[in-house]
C-alpha angles and dihedrals in degrees: 000000000000113000112259110245117244134206087259090060092050092050092049092046093050096040094237138111125271089245090058092053089051092051091051088062100034104031108013093167091065093060123080111254095239091050092045092051090049092052092047090049088055091047090053094045093050097039091234119178117194113240111242089193092054093048089048092053091050093048096034087237134111095209087228131112125193132229114194122196131180116254117280127226092233091057091050091053092051096042112118094009110145115239111229114242133191097024092128094226095301119180120229128200115215120188108218102163110151091005126144122273116256106264095200090095088095086085092064090098090060091047092058094045091048092051091053092046093050094050093049094044089053092048089050095050098252135121116231120227115196121203129184125196133175134182113329092000096057095081095047094045093049094048093046092050091048090060093055103048142064092231138348139226115209132185111239113254095023091099131016117278094233090057090052089050093052092048092047089063090068106020133038110256131187118194120208126207137013127044121319115258117200126337103269101098139034115256138203123189143142132243095269099157094041093050094049092046091053093048095049091044089057092050091051102036102035103027099033094234114163102160110069132165122201125215109197130198129228123336110254096026109137091206091052092048091054094047091049088050091053092049092053094045092053089054095045094048088058097047095254121135112262114216120236094225138018118268091235143358116225099178090231093285132120091233090052088054092050090054092050090045093051090052092049094047091051093058121104089237126035122216110239092237138020114207113199127198091227141016097250092059091046091053088051090053089051089051091054093045092052092049090046093052094246117144118232117235097359095066101010130028113209126193135179143187132233107045101240120175093250090067090058091051100045127104106264097023111243125255104221149152106254116214120192097248098171091046090053089061093046094047091050092054093045090051092050093048090051089051090051091050094046111023093177097056116117116266110272130219115203115190116184123206126245134211130218115224115198109205140160097290087073103023127036116242 
């Protein structure tokens, strides 16, 4: 193997000091243009690649920040599946006429948050490490990731709060979603309760809806708790009875929404509106209504929360509360980078606004 070029080789080749080579990579504006171009020409000629590990040791940083999500159903389904080998790129035809819709779209929220986190980490000069844990593996995955990064972003509810508190004493932590608890860590969330309250208020005040069913997400989800709170507050503020528990739980999946929708459609009396804690469940309710011959919105109004692309492409298009998912990821990374830059700054709480979109699933075109 050819010997890997080092920073010493680059310095000798360019006729400059090692410190100058370092400044070209770390602070290029402090190096004269002619010198910078000579160093970069040597880098290109030698095929030199700066060592992230070496820079990390010098700066006592890894240059990596972590993003920890709870496990996803799609990953559980694929876990342990044997990957086919030796098929020589064969093509297979699968007849799927009349088959079920892929339910893994429930992960679209994470896709958007991840995209924003990746973009902002890159802009800030960090590499993003993504970890996923579920059940018994969540603790081990979280602890292992924490030992490899400069700071970590974690979705509220994916690990116990006391564990987050312990980790925050030695590593910068940003919590996403739900309401802020305590002052130990930085927090990024959206206006869940406010958005749901505005949506339900519109259904009652402007559309005259008084019979509403609620399809909740997963137990223990801080976002779900806030949206349920906003739903109940909207009813109470208008003198309507607020239920003690949701009508159904759809676990934030489209299939869960279909199950809830099938049960609602089978009742002797339909509610006038079904309010869902996320878009995927709302789309599942619309699926069930279509199959059951129930007109949306003529007989049944359906609303969601999140603002995923599928809601804009559905028939009818979905009335929803759009949260800035990509901006949530970006804000979390920005908050973490500020914490790394200024460890002594007071804990911050960033709360991003939402927007209610009224579409054909609640109002005929």
